[in-house]
C-alpha positions as CSV (number, residue, x, y, z in Angstrom):
1,X,0.1,-0.2,0.4
2,X,1.6,3.0,-1.1
3,X,1.0,6.2,1.4
4,X,0.8,9.7,0.6
5,X,1.3,12.6,2.9
6,X,-1.1,15.4,3.7
7,X,0.8,18.8,3.4
8,X,-0.9,21.7,4.6
9,X,0.3,25.8,3.7
10,X,0.0,27.7,6.1
11,X,0.9,31.6,6.5
12,X,2.3,33.8,9.4
13,X,2.0,37.7,8.6
14,X,5.0,39.4,10.7
15,X,4.7,43.6,10.4
16,X,7.8,45.6,11.6
17,X,7.4,49.4,12.2
18,X,10.5,51.9,12.9
19,X,10.6,55.4,15.0
20,X,13.9,56.5,14.1
21,X,16.0,59.7,14.9
22,X,19.6,60.7,14.4
23,X,21.0,58.2,16.9
24,X,18.1,56.0,17.6
25,X,16.1,53.3,16.3
26,X,13.3,51.6,17.4
27,X,11.4,48.3,15.9
28,X,8.1,47.2,16.8
29,X,7.5,43.8,16.0
30,X,4.2,41.8,15.5
31,X,3.3,38.0,14.4
32,X,-0.2,37.2,14.0
33,X,-0.7,33.1,14.1
34,X,-3.2,31.4,12.3
35,X,-5.2,30.4,15.5
36,X,-5.7,34.1,16.9
37,X,-2.6,35.0,18.9
38,X,-0.4,37.6,18.3
39,X,3.5,38.1,19.4
40,X,4.7,41.3,19.8
41,X,8.2,42.7,21.1
42,X,10.6,45.7,20.4
43,X,14.4,45.8,19.3
44,X,16.5,49.1,19.9
45,X,19.9,50.2,18.1
46,X,22.0,53.1,19.0
47,X,24.3,54.9,16.5
48,X,27.8,55.5,17.9
49,X,29.1,59.4,17.9
50,X,31.6,58.2,15.0
51,X,29.2,55.8,13.0
52,X,28.1,57.0,9.7
53,X,24.5,57.9,9.7
54,X,23.1,54.7,8.0
55,X,19.7,54.5,9.2
56,X,19.1,51.4,7.3
57,X,21.6,49.5,9.2
58,X,20.0,51.1,12.5
59,X,16.9,49.4,11.1
60,X,17.9,46.0,10.3
61,X,19.8,45.6,13.9
62,X,16.8,46.9,15.8
63,X,14.3,44.8,13.3
64,X,16.7,41.8,14.3
65,X,16.6,42.3,17.8
66,X,12.8,42.3,17.8
67,X,12.6,39.4,15.7
68,X,14.6,37.4,17.8
69,X,12.6,38.2,21.1
70,X,9.5,36.9,19.1
71,X,11.0,33.9,18.4
72,X,12.2,33.5,22.0
73,X,8.3,33.8,22.5
74,X,7.1,31.1,20.0
75,X,9.7,28.6,21.8
76,X,8.2,29.2,25.2
77,X,4.7,29.2,23.2
78,X,5.7,25.8,21.7
79,X,6.7,24.7,24.9
80,X,3.9,25.2,27.0
81,X,1.6,23.9,24.1
82,X,3.9,20.9,24.0
83,X,3.8,20.3,28.1
84,X,0.0,21.2,28.0
85,X,-1.0,18.5,25.5
86,X,1.3,15.9,27.0
87,X,1.4,16.5,30.8
88,X,5.0,16.4,31.2
89,X,8.1,18.8,31.0
90,X,9.3,18.8,27.5
91,X,13.0,19.1,26.4
92,X,14.5,22.3,25.8
93,X,14.0,23.7,22.1
94,X,17.3,24.8,21.0
95,X,17.6,27.7,18.7
């Protein structure tokens, strides 16, 4: 007997917004999951006085920090769901 795997397409909606001044960049990140959950975080970047003014670099750093925090929150959420479903403590999920 041949067994065919069923595949389901799933999408997540990710939003990043930035606020900037001459030396600082703040990123706000939001991920909307298919179950209706929203996960939010913030990231910050500061330009050193001797560095060139490169707003894109500040956005990349602040955005990466915000998304990294989202990743950690999602890992915690996954652990909780595994533990709740299994009735035991799950092993650490490494990044």
